[in-house]
C-alpha positions in Angstrom: 53.8 60.5 77.8 56.2 57.3 76.3 59.9 57.5 75.8 59.5 57.7 72.4 57.3 60.7 72.4 60.0 62.4 74.9 62.7 61.4 72.4 60.7 63.4 69.3 63.0 66.8 68.2 59.7 68.8 68.7 60.2 67.9 72.5 63.9 68.3 72.7 63.7 72.0 71.3 60.6 72.7 74.0 62.7 71.0 76.7 65.8 72.9 76.0 64.2 76.2 75.6 62.0 75.7 78.6 65.8 75.4 79.7 67.1 78.0 78.6 63.8 80.7 80.0 64.2 79.0 83.8 68.6 79.9 83.2 67.6 83.6 82.7 64.6 83.8 84.6 65.3 82.6 87.8 68.7 85.6 87.7 66.4 88.1 86.3 64.2 87.8 89.3 66.6 88.0 92.1 67.9 91.6 90.1 64.6 92.5 89.9 63.8 92.1 93.8 67.3 93.5 94.5 66.4 96.6 91.9 63.3 97.0 93.5 64.6 97.0 97.3 67.5 99.3 96.5 65.3 101.9 95.0 63.0 101.7 97.6 65.4 102.3 100.3 68.1 104.7 98.0 68.9 108.2 99.5 67.7 110.7 97.5 70.7 112.5 97.8 73.9 113.3 100.1 73.7 111.0 103.4 75.4 110.4 106.6 73.7 107.7 107.3 75.9 104.0 107.3 79.3 105.9 107.9 79.1 107.5 104.6 80.6 111.0 105.5 82.9 110.1 102.7 80.5 110.3 99.8 80.3 114.4 99.7 84.1 114.0 98.7 84.1 111.6 96.2 80.9 113.2 94.8 82.4 116.7 94.7 85.2 115.0 93.3 84.0 113.5 90.8 81.4 116.5 89.9 84.4 119.0 89.6 87.2 117.1 88.5 89.0 116.5 91.3 91.4 114.2 93.6 89.6 112.6 96.6 91.4 111.2 99.3 93.3 108.4 99.7 94.4 106.3 97.8 92.5 108.8 95.0 89.9 106.1 93.5 90.6 106.9 90.1 88.2 103.9 88.9 85.6 105.1 90.8 86.1 108.6 89.9 85.9 107.5 85.9 82.8 105.7 86.7 81.0 108.1 88.9 81.5 110.9 86.5 79.9 108.7 83.7 77.0 108.3 85.8 76.8 111.9 86.4 75.7 113.2 83.0 72.5 110.9 84.1 69.8 113.6 82.8 68.0 113.2 86.4 68.0 113.0 89.9 70.4 115.0 92.5 74.5 114.5 91.6 74.8 112.5 94.7 71.4 110.3 93.8 73.4 109.4 90.3 76.5 108.1 92.8 74.4 106.2 95.2 72.5 105.1 91.8 76.1 103.8 90.8 75.8 101.6 94.5 73.1 100.2 93.8 73.9 99.5 89.9 77.3 97.5 90.9 75.4 95.7 93.9 73.1 94.2 91.3 75.6 93.2 89.2 78.0 91.6 91.8 74.6 89.1 92.7 74.5 88.1 89.2 78.3 87.3 88.9 78.0 85.1 92.1 74.9 83.3 90.5 77.2 82.7 87.1 79.9 81.6 89.6 77.5 79.5 91.7 75.6 78.2 88.6 79.4 77.1 87.0 80.1 74.8 89.7 77.2 72.8 90.3 75.3 73.3 87.3 72.0 74.8 90.0 69.7 77.5 88.7 68.3 77.4 92.3 71.4 77.2 94.5 72.9 80.0 92.1 69.7 82.3 92.8 69.7 81.5 96.9 73.1 82.7 96.5 73.0 85.8 94.8 69.7 86.5 97.1 71.7 85.8 100.0 74.4 88.3 98.9 72.4 90.7 98.0 69.8 91.0 101.2 73.4 90.9 103.4 72.2 94.1 105.5 76.2 95.4 104.9 76.2 95.0 101.4 72.4 96.6 101.0 73.8 99.6 103.3 76.5 100.5 100.7 74.7 99.7 97.6 71.7 102.7 98.5 75.0 105.6 99.4 77.8 107.3 97.7 81.3 104.9 98.8 83.6 103.2 96.9 82.9 99.6 97.9 79.8 98.6 96.5 81.9 98.3 93.0 84.7 96.7 95.6 82.2 94.2 96.2 82.0 94.1 92.4 85.1 93.3 91.8 85.7 90.6 94.6 83.3 88.8 92.7 84.8 89.3 89.5 87.7 88.3 90.5 86.4 84.6 92.1 84.7 84.2 89.4 87.9 84.7 86.8 90.1 82.6 89.3 87.4 79.8 88.6 87.9 80.0 84.7 90.2 77.8 82.7 92.7 80.1 80.5 92.1 79.4 76.9 93.6 82.3 75.2 96.0 84.8 76.0 93.6 87.4 76.1 91.7 86.0 78.9 94.4 85.7 80.6 95.3 89.5 80.1 91.9 90.4 81.0 92.0 88.6 84.3 94.9 91.3 84.6 93.3 94.2 83.6 90.4 93.6 85.9 92.6 93.4 88.7 94.4 96.8 87.4 91.6 98.5 87.2 90.2 97.1 90.5 92.7 98.1 92.6 91.8 101.8 90.9 89.2 101.8 93.4 90.2 100.0 96.5 93.5 99.0 97.5 92.8 96.3 99.3 91.9 94.2 96.3 95.1 92.9 96.7 94.7 91.0 99.0 91.8 89.2 96.1 95.0 88.7 93.8 96.1 85.3 94.9 93.4 84.3 93.4 94.4 85.0 90.0 97.9 84.2 90.0 97.5 80.4 91.6 95.9 79.1 88.4 96.9 76.4 86.1 96.1 76.8 82.6 93.9 74.3 81.3 92.3 73.3 77.4 89.2 73.8 76.9 86.9 71.4 78.4 84.0 69.6 76.4 80.6 71.5 76.4 78.7 70.4 79.6 81.4 70.3 82.1 82.1 73.4 83.9 85.6 74.4 82.7 87.3 75.4 86.5 90.2 74.3 86.8 92.5 72.5 90.2 93.6 74.9 92.7 97.5 74.5 93.5 99.5 75.3 91.0 101.0 78.2 89.9 100.5 79.9 86.4 102.5 78.7 83.7 105.0 81.4 82.5 103.2 82.8 79.2 100.5 82.7 81.3 101.6 84.6 84.6 103.1 87.3 81.7 99.7 88.0 80.2 98.3 88.5 83.7 100.8 90.7 84.6 100.6 92.8 81.8 96.8 93.2 81.9 97.5 94.1 85.8 99.8 96.6 85.0 97.6 98.1 81.8 94.6 98.3 84.2 96.6 99.9 87.2 97.8 102.8 84.3 94.2 103.8 85.6 96.7 105.7 88.6 97.6 108.2 85.2 94.3 110.2 85.9 95.4 111.2 89.5 97.8 113.8 88.3 96.1 115.1 85.0 93.3 116.0 87.5 95.5 117.3 90.2 97.3 119.6 87.1 93.7 121.7 86.8 93.8 122.8 90.3 90.4 121.4 91.3 88.5 122.4 94.6 88.9 118.8 95.7 92.5 117.7 95.6 94.0 115.5 97.8 97.8 115.5 98.0 98.2 118.1 95.3 99.4 114.6 93.5 100.6 116.9 90.3 104.2 115.8 91.1 105.7 112.1 92.0 105.7 112.8 96.1 102.5 113.8 96.1 101.4 110.9 94.2 102.7 108.5 96.2 101.9 110.3 99.5 98.5 110.2 98.0 98.0 106.7 96.4 99.9 105.1 98.7 97.4 105.9 102.1 100.8 107.3 104.0 98.1 108.8 106.4 96.0 106.1 107.1 99.6 103.5 107.7 99.2 104.1 111.6 95.5 102.4 111.7 97.1 99.3 110.4 98.7 96.8 113.8 97.9 99.8 116.2 95.6 98.4 119.0 96.5 96.2 122.5 95.7 92.6 122.9 91.8 94.3 124.6 91.0 95.9 121.0 91.9 92.4 119.2 89.4 90.6 121.3 87.2 93.7 121.3 87.5 93.3 117.7 86.8 89.5 117.4 84.0 90.2 120.0 82.6 92.7 116.9 83.4 90.3 114.4 81.5 87.7 115.2 78.5 89.3 116.2 78.5 91.1 112.6 78.9 88.4 110.4 75.9 85.9 112.7 73.9 89.1 112.0 74.5 89.4 108.4 73.6 85.4 107.9 70.7 84.9 110.1 69.3 81.8 110.5 68.8 80.6 107.2 72.8 81.7 106.5 74.7 79.9 109.7 72.5 76.7 108.9 73.9 76.9 105.2 77.2 77.7 106.2 77.2 74.7 109.2 76.7 72.4 106.4 79.3 73.0 104.4 82.2 73.3 106.8 80.6 70.8 107.9 80.4 68.5 105.2 81.0 70.0 101.9 84.5 71.4 102.5 87.2 70.2 100.2 89.6 70.8 98.3 88.8 72.1 95.2 88.7 75.7 93.6 85.5 76.7 95.4 85.9 76.8 98.9 89.3 77.3 98.8 89.0 80.3 97.1 86.2 81.7 98.9 87.9 80.7 102.5 90.6 82.4 101.4 88.5 85.4 101.0 86.7 85.0 104.0 89.8 84.3 106.0 92.1 87.4 104.6 89.3 90.4 104.9 87.9 89.3 107.7 91.9 89.5 109.4 92.0 93.1 107.7 88.5 94.6 108.8 89.6 93.4 112.8 93.4 94.3 112.0 92.9 97.9 110.8 91.7 100.6 113.1 89.1 102.4 112.5 85.3 102.7 113.1 84.3 101.5 109.4 86.8 98.6 109.0 83.4 96.4 108.9 83.1 97.9 105.5 86.4 95.7 104.4 84.2 92.5 105.1 82.2 92.9 101.5 84.7 89.9 99.8 84.2 88.0 102.6 80.3 88.3 102.2 81.0 87.5 99.2 82.3 84.4 100.1 79.6 83.0 102.6 76.9 83.8 100.2 78.6 81.3 97.3 78.6 78.7 100.8 74.5 80.1 101.5 74.0 78.5 98.1 75.6 75.6 98.3 74.9 74.4 101.3 71.2 75.0 100.8 71.7 73.3 97.8 73.1 70.4 99.6 70.4 70.2 102.2 67.6 70.1 99.4 69.4 67.2 97.3 68.8 64.9 100.3 65.4 65.2 100.4 63.9 61.8 100.1 63.0 60.1 96.1 59.6 60.6 96.8 59.8 64.6 96.9 61.9 64.9 94.1 59.6 66.8 92.5 58.9 69.1 95.3 62.7 70.5 95.6 62.5 73.3 93.4 59.2 74.5 96.6 61.4 73.9 98.8 64.3 76.0 97.2 61.6 78.4 96.4 60.3 78.5 100.3 64.2 79.4 100.9 64.4 82.0 98.7 60.9 83.7 100.3 62.1 83.5 103.5 65.2 85.9 102.1 62.7 88.5 100.3 60.7 88.1 103.5 63.3 89.2 105.8 64.8 91.7 103.6 61.3 93.0 103.5 61.1 93.3 106.9 64.1 95.0 107.3 63.1 97.8 105.2 62.3 100.3 107.5 65.8 100.3 109.4 67.4 100.6 106.2 65.1 103.1 104.3 67.0 106.4 103.3 64.3 107.2 100.5 63.8 110.5 103.3 67.1 111.0 104.7 68.2 114.8 103.8 69.8 115.7 106.9 73.3 116.1 105.1 71.9 118.5 102.6 69.8 120.3 105.0 72.9 120.9 107.7 75.0 122.6 104.6 72.1 124.5 103.6 71.6 126.0 107.1 75.2 126.5 107.6 75.7 128.6 104.6 72.1 130.4 104.7 73.5 131.5 108.3 76.9 132.5 107.9 77.4 136.5 106.9 78.7 137.6 103.0 82.5 136.4 102.4 83.0 134.3 105.6 85.4 132.0 106.4 84.0 128.7 107.6 86.3 126.3 109.4 84.7 122.7 109.7 85.6 120.0 111.9 85.4 116.3 110.8 84.4 115.1 107.5 80.4 114.8 108.1 80.5 119.5 108.1 83.5 119.3 106.1 82.6 117.1 102.8 79.2 118.4 103.2 80.2 121.5 102.7 82.5 121.0 100.0 79.1 119.0 97.7 77.6 122.0 98.7 79.6 125.0 97.5 82.1 123.2 95.2 79.3 120.4 93.5 76.1 123.0 93.6 77.8 126.1 93.4 75.8 127.9 96.6 77.3 130.9 98.3 80.8 131.0 96.5 81.4 134.1 98.0 82.6 132.4 101.4 85.3 130.3 102.3 85.0 126.5 103.6 88.2 126.0 105.3 89.0 121.9 106.8 90.7 122.7 110.1 91.2 119.6 110.2 93.4 119.3 107.3 96.1 123.0 108.0 98.4 120.4 109.2 99.0 119.1 105.8 101.4 120.8 103.6 99.7 120.5 100.4 96.1 121.8 101.5 97.1 125.2 101.5 98.4 125.5 98.3 94.9 124.2 97.9 93.1 126.8 99.6 95.2 129.5 97.3 94.2 127.7 94.2 90.6 127.8 95.0 90.2 131.1 97.2 92.7 133.5 95.6 90.9 136.3 97.9 92.0 134.1 100.9 95.6 135.2 102.9 96.5 131.6 103.6 100.5 131.1 104.6 102.4 128.2 104.5 101.5 126.0 107.3 99.3 128.4 108.8 97.0 127.4 111.5 93.5 129.1 112.0 94.5 131.8 114.4 96.9 132.5 111.6 94.5 132.7 109.0 92.0 134.4 111.7 94.8 137.2 112.0 95.7 137.1 108.6 92.1 137.9 107.2 91.0 140.3 110.0 88.5 141.8 107.8 86.5 139.0 107.2 83.6 137.5 109.3 84.2 134.0 110.2 82.5 130.8 111.8 82.6 127.3 112.9 81.2 124.2 111.9 82.1 121.5 114.4 81.5 117.5 114.9 78.0 118.5 117.1 76.6 119.2 113.4 75.0 121.4 115.0 71.7 123.5 112.3 73.5 126.2 112.4 77.2 128.0 113.0 78.9 129.7 115.8 80.1 133.2 113.8 81.7 136.0 114.6 82.4 139.4 113.0 
């Protein structure tokens, strides 16, 4: 075809349409693949897999209008309550589905972020596909937990930090998103510098990225609007006292008053886990971190990240801000003493997925000019390798037949005598029985008492409202409750998670 033909309006319109279709097709295919992947492996109900024991607490609180463990997670509660209105699946299945939707959305945001930086649909697709198939990200996408939504907010804040300030409501929106994100998980505070070191820019001409340079603080007006938005977003915590006043059965901190609200939102019961370690723990944490990161990346990710660090890293917004996410969340996951602290790496994986997309773009662009038309094929093969890796991992990630937690709770309740007091130990036992009784309405005649929480003053008040016929003195222990309710049989469901409880008349 000659040059004049290529310049006709009809040919130009056709080229523009094809470009728009490709722009929409690639992220659409990635999202469809991830949706199918998560849908195939999604847990059908409550599960303990992938350290998901807290899911029982979260879904029960959402279903009963309650307040879950610190920091209360009001943003997650509001969104989960909406998903619980879906007309299909069990209650826990619906909140599992919420995690899947959030992860697919996070992958789409990563796609948009990478594409806005280098205008490459292919590298953006690789980045989003890499994020969605990281085993850690995948594991949180198929259970009930707050970390899938946490990853989505991390991706959104990264995206917002790279877009120039165009007017006051853009800055306000950034702040609102940051505040609402803090309502989901407090550790998102580590990502807030992404917003407040930006310099507002004038709108860029069409065709440019609109990404602002890094290094200066926001203008006073912009900073004011962002802080105002942050305050408005944080108002989501106002729902906690309202929920607590209704006396729900899951009511951590009994946060209807100011002291209870401060105790809950500040996460005071977890403060001892931060920086509570010795040199041996730090070395162990570093080894575990390196092993986990390498496991997530695989050989494809390692190559791309190495290329980016060795050849591409420079003082530009995308590189520096993703480096910040990687560093601060890696440090937090190592320094926070908790068996499941590895989940705090999800924002770091958002950053690494961006690096993977950028690294492979650079590699494919180094192909000789005569292979220019084959670059898309090469990138397609790389994407296919990510897909193949995910397909091979399905057996290890598949929770579609996992009903262990619900069967455990059902067995305990079925074997408990009438009006029994069931003392539980450990999150798995406690939260699964809360879910069965409070959310699903099973065995309302029995009283489920979390032995671990009897050291908390607020829990005795919650027990009194939940079980009016149970005598619970102030700061009573297990033996005190047994003595004051001697006419009732009692059972013990412990950390060993046996299918039957030990009961006594």
